[in-house]
SEKEZA-18937 format. One record per residue: residue in three letters; z, y, x of N, C-alpha, C in turn. Coordinates in steps of 0.2 Angstrom, whole numbers, plus 5000, padded with zeros to 4 digits. Atoms other than C-alpha are relative to their C-alpha. Layout:
BEGIN
ALAZYXZYXZYX;...
//
This chain:
BEGIN
MET499650084999478650845014500450015007;GLU499750014995479250895032500750065000;THR499349955000480251045026500549974994;LEU499650045005480950935011500549945004;LYS499650064995481550805025500550055003;HIS499549964997482350955035500550034995;TRP499749965003483051025022500849954997;MET499550065001483950845016500549995007;ARG499750014994484550835034500750075001;ASP499549944999485550995033500549994995;TRP499350005003487151035027500050024992;LYS500249985007486451115010499849944997;TYR500350055007485850965002500749954998;PRO499350055004487550865002500550064996;THR499549965003488351034997499850004993;VAL500150015006487251054984500149944994;LEU499650065001487550884979500650014994;LEU499350015004489350904975499950064996;CYS500149955005489051074967499749974994;ILE500150025006488050994955500449944995;TYR499550065002489050834954500850044996;GLY499449955002490550954950499950024995;PHE500449965007489551054936500149944996;PHE499950065007489350904926500349964998;SER499450055001490950804929500450054995;THR499349955003491950964923499650034990;VAL500249945007490551044909500249954994;LYS499650055006491250994891499450034994;PRO500349975004489751054881500449994991;LEU499850025006490650964864500750054998;GLU499449985001492251054867500250054994;PRO499849965006492051204855499949994995;PHE500150035004491451104843500549954997;LEU499550055002492750974842500550024996;ILE499649985003493951044834499950024992;PRO500549985006493051134820499849914996;PHE500250035002492250964818500749944995;LEU499450045002494050864817500450024994;THR499850005006494750964805499750044993;GLY500449975004493350994794500149944995;PRO500050045004492850904779499949935002;ASP500150084997492250754788500549965003;LYS499150034998493950704796500550034996;ASN499449975003495050814788500649995002;LEU499550014998496350824799500450075002;THR499649945000497750944802499850005007;ILE500249974991497751064819500649955003;GLU499650024996499350984822500049925002;GLN500150064999498750804821499549995007;VAL500450004993497450854834500350035005;TYR499649974994498650954844500649975000;PRO499450025000500250854844500550065002;LYS499549964998501750974846500449985005;PRO499550044995502650954862500549975000;THR499550035002503950844863500750035002;LYS499549964999505650904864500349995009;ILE499950014995506550924879500549945002;SER499550054999507750804876499749924999;GLY500350065000506450664874499849995009;CYS500250004992505750724892500649965005;CYS499550034998507450694898500049944999;ASP499950065001507650534890499549975006;VAL500550054999505950464898500350015005;LEU499949974992506550544915500549965003;LEU499550064997508150454915499849935000;ARG500250045000507550314909499649975007;LEU500150014994506450304924500349985006;TRP499450014995507850324937500349975000;ARG499650065002508850194928499649945002;ASP500350044998507250084930500049995008;PHE500050004994507050144948500849965004;LEU499450004998508850124952500149915001;GLN499950065000508849954945499549965003;CYS500650034993507249884955500449985003;PHE499850004993507949924970500849995002;SER499350024999509749874968500049935001;SER500350074997508849694971500150005008;ARG500149994990509249664990499449965003;THR500650044998507849544991499450044997;LEU500649955001506649674983500150065004;LEU499949944995507349814995499849985007;VAL500450014993506849705008499450005002;TRP500749995000505249665005499650084998;SER500349954999504949835000500050055005;ALA500049954994505649925015499549985005;TRP500750034994504349795027499350054994;TRP500849965001502849865015500150075002;ALA499949934997503350045017499750005008;LEU500149994994503550025035499449985003;ALA500650024997502149915040499450034996;THR500449945005500849995027500050065005;CYS500149924995501250165039499749975005;GLY500350034994500850055054499349985001;TYR500950025000499249975050499750044996;ASN500449965000498650125043499950035004;GLN500149974995498850215057499849975006;THR500350044996498150055067499250034998;VAL500549985002496650075057499650065000;ASN500649934997496150255059500050015004;TYR500349984991496250265077499949955003;VAL500150064994495750085083499150025004;GLN500849994995493750155085500150045006;SER499949964993494450275096500149965007;LEU499850054996495350135105499449965003;TRP500650064999493850025106499650055005;ASP500749944996492650185113500550015006;TYR499849994993494050215128500049945003;VAL500250074998494050025130499249995005;GLU500750034999492150005132499650064996;PRO500249965002491250175129499449974996;SER500650015003489650145117499650015002;SER500350014995488650205128499749955005;ASN500150044993488850085140500249924996;PHE499950065003489049925129499650004992;THR500250025005488149845113500849994997;VAL499350025003489749865101499949974994;TYR499950065007490349745086500450024997;ASN499450005004491449845077499949984994;GLY500150025008490749835061499949925000;GLY499950075002490649645065500849994999;VAL499250024998492449635070500350034994;GLU499549975006493049745053499749954996;ALA500350045007492049625041500249925003;LEU499950074996492549475052500950014998;SER499550005002494449515050500250004993;ASN499650005007494549565032499649924998;LEU500050055003493649395029500449955003;ILE499750044997494749295041500950034995;GLY499549995003496349395033500049984993;ALA500150015007495649375014500049905000;ALA500050065001495549185018500949985003;ALA498950004997497649195026500350004993;ALA499849975007497949275010500049954995;TYR499950055006497349154997500049915003;GLY499850074998497749005008500749985000;ILE499149995000499749065008500049984994;GLY499850045006499649004990499949954998;PHE499950084999499548834994500549985003;SER499550004995501048845004500549994995;SER499250035005502748774997500550035004;ALA499649974998503648875008500750054998;ASP499549995006505448935001500050095004;TRP500049934997505049135006500650034997;SER499449985000506749184998500549995005;ARG499750024994507549105012499850015007;TRP500449974994506349135026499750045000;GLY500449965002505549265020500150055005;GLU499849954996506449375031499950005008;VAL500150034994506449285046499149985002;ALA500749995000504449255043499750085003;LEU500249934998504249455042500150025007;GLY499849984994505249465058499449975007;ALA500350064995504249335069499150044998;LEU500949974998502349385063500050085001;SER500149944999502649565064500150015008;ALA499849994992503449535083499349975002;LEU500850024999501349435083499750064999;GLU500649945001500649605076500150075007;GLY499849954994501649705090499749975006;GLY500350044992501049585104499250005000;ALA501049994999499049625098500150065000;LEU500249964998499349775098500150035007;PHE500149984991499849795116499549945003;ALA500650054995498649655122499550054999;MET500549945000497349795115500250055005;VAL499949944997498149925124499849995008;PHE500050014992498449845141499549955002;SER500650044995496949735143499750025003;ALA500849984996495549845147499649984998;ASN500650035002494349725139499949984992;ILE500450005009493449745122500149954997;TRP500050085005493449545117500850005000;VAL499550015002495249565118500350044995;CYS499949955007495549715107499749974994;TYR500350035006494349635097500349954997;CYS499850075003495249465095500750054998;GLY499449995002497049565094500050044994;TYR500349975006496149685080500249954993;ILE500150055006495749535069500549964999;ILE499350055001497449435073500650064996;PHE499649945003498449615069499750014992;LYS500249985007497549655053500049934994;SER499950075003497549445046500649994999;LEU499350005000499249455049500250054995;TYR499949975005499349595039499949994994;MET500050035006498549535025500349964996;LEU499650055004499249385024500750034998;LEU499149975001501349475025499850044994;ILE500049955008500649605009500049954996;THR500150065007500149454999500549964998;ILE499350055000501649365002500650064996;ALA499649965005502849534998499950044995;MET500149975009501849594982500049934996;PHE499950065004502149414976500749994999;GLN499250005000503949414981500350064996;ILE499749945004504149584974499949994992;ALA500250025010503249544956500249944998;ALA499850085006503949364954500850044997;GLY499349965003505749474951500050054996;LEU499949955003505149614943499649974991;ASN500450005006504549644923499250015001;MET500649984998502649674923499950104999;GLU500249945000502949854917500250055003;ARG499749964994503849894931499749995010;TYR500450004995502549844942499750075005;ALA500449944999501650014944500650055005;LEU499449994999503450084947500350015010;VAL499850034994503949984963499550015005;PHE500550004995502149984970499950075003;GLY500149934999501950164969500650035004;ALA499549974995503650194978499949975007;ASN500150034992503250084991499350045002;THR500549984999501650144994500150095002;PHE500049934997502150334993500550015005;CYS499549994992503550315008499549995003;ALA500450014994502250225018499550075002;LEU500449954997501150385017500550055002;VAL499549954997502650495019500249975008;LEU500050024993503050385034499450035006;GLN500649994997501250405040499950085002;THR500149924997501250595039500650015005;ILE499549964996502650615048499849955007;ILE500150044994502150475063499350055002;THR500449964998500450585063500150065002;SER499649924997501250755064500350005006;VAL499550004993502450695079499649975005;VAL500350044993501250575089499350035000;VAL500650014997499650615085499650095000;ASP500449955001499250795079500150045007;SER500049984995498950925093500850074998;SER499649965004500451035085500649985001;GLY499650044998501550885090500149985006;LEU500250034992501550775105499350005003;GLY500850004999499650755104499849955006;VAL500150054994499650585116499349994999;ASP500650064998498150495121500049954997;ILE500250075002497450355114500449945000;VAL499450064995498350225126500650014997;THR499249975002500050315122500049994993;GLN499750015008499850305102499949924999;PHE500350105002499250115102500849985004;THR499350024997500950085114500650024994;VAL499849985005501850185101500049944994;TYR499950065007501350075086500149955002;GLY499750084997501549915098500750004998;THR499549995002503249975099500450014994;TYR499849995008503450025081500249944997;PHE500050065006503049855073500549945006;SER499550044996504149775089500650014998;ILE499649985001505549865081500349994993;ILE500250045006505049805064500349935000;ALA499750085001505249635069500549975001;LEU499550015000506649635076500750034997;ILE499849995005507449705064500149954993;PHE500050045006506949605050500249925000;PHE499950075001507149435059500950005003;LEU499350014999508949465065500450024993;SER500049995007509149525046500249934997;GLY500250085004508449355041500549965002;LEU499850054998509349255053501050004997;TYR499449975002511049345046500049974992;THR500050035008510649305027499949945001;THR500150055002510049135032500649965002;MET499450044999511649065040500650034995;CYS499649985006512649165027499950014993;ARG500349985006511749135012500349964997;LYS499450015006512749114995499649944996;PRO500250065004512448974983499450034994;GLU500450015004511048974971500050074996;MET499849995007511849014955500550085003;GLU499749944998513049164964499550065001;THR500749945001511449254969499850024996;GLN500249965005510749264953500350044998;ARG499549945004512249344946500150065004;GLU500149924996512149484958499450025001;ASN500549975000510449504956499850044995;PRO500149965005510349654943499550004997;GLU500550005005508649644940499849944996;GLU500050075004508449464935500350004994;MET499749975006509749504923499850034995;PHE500449945003508849654916499349954995;LYS500650035002507249534916500149974995;ALA500150075002508149384907500450034993;GLU499849945005508949544893499550014997;ASP500549985002507349594890499549924996;ASP500350085003506649404887500250014994;ALA499650025008507949384875499950054993;GLN500249935006507649554865499249984998;ILE500750035000505749484865500249924994;ILE499750065008506449304856500350024996;ILE499649965007507549394845499650044994;GLY500349965006506349514838499349944999;THR500350035006505149374833500249954996;LYS499650065007506349274824499850034993;PHE500049985006506049284805500750014996;
//
């Protein structure tokens, strides 16, 4: 029994489990018999029906051209572009903060000298963030007008929370700052998703959401390589979070000034709608659906 317990604590146990999982997840014992069965007298299918011929190159080009057209059409809308830009920038900074906040906490208050509440803080921040995201649904704020200003102001609070975590040298301030930071991000990302989805057809959600997430991961990779990785600057954890606080402060400044300019120079609603190609595209699709349903 002791031998088994020792083996389960060793690296061999998880390795064997992964190998077993990999084997059973990829083994396909029916594969050699599948084609004969489908083309046999029971199903009476042809080999072309089982394995359709590849589409022509022109068909692939049409798909790629339509995808590129949809991509340009989606991101030609200023509103969608603004919210998507904030999504990518803020998600990059959020991921960096979440990935390295444990190191900051251990630097401020080593776990060997203090009863840590890191897990409880993570749970509480998720709970408060979820409550904030749910509660914002009952708000009647005009996000199309004040959205950019809100992004700038709340991003500034996120940056301030990060600076407080760095310069306070107090674990409880760090915990509070993290809860504020994460709750604000969850609140804003919910608003961003709603604002983006409101101006899109459902079939384009995956395209836009995927593009935003991809841009965030590319930015995160660059920041990690330059700031964190030893082949780059390889700065200490305090400097890292100073960089992240500055990063969110720059985001706040850009979006706040842009929001003020947009609010002061806001055009009439009808003119704005005429300049929104995504809305026009959506209206055309809806019209085609209505026409198609007529007898």
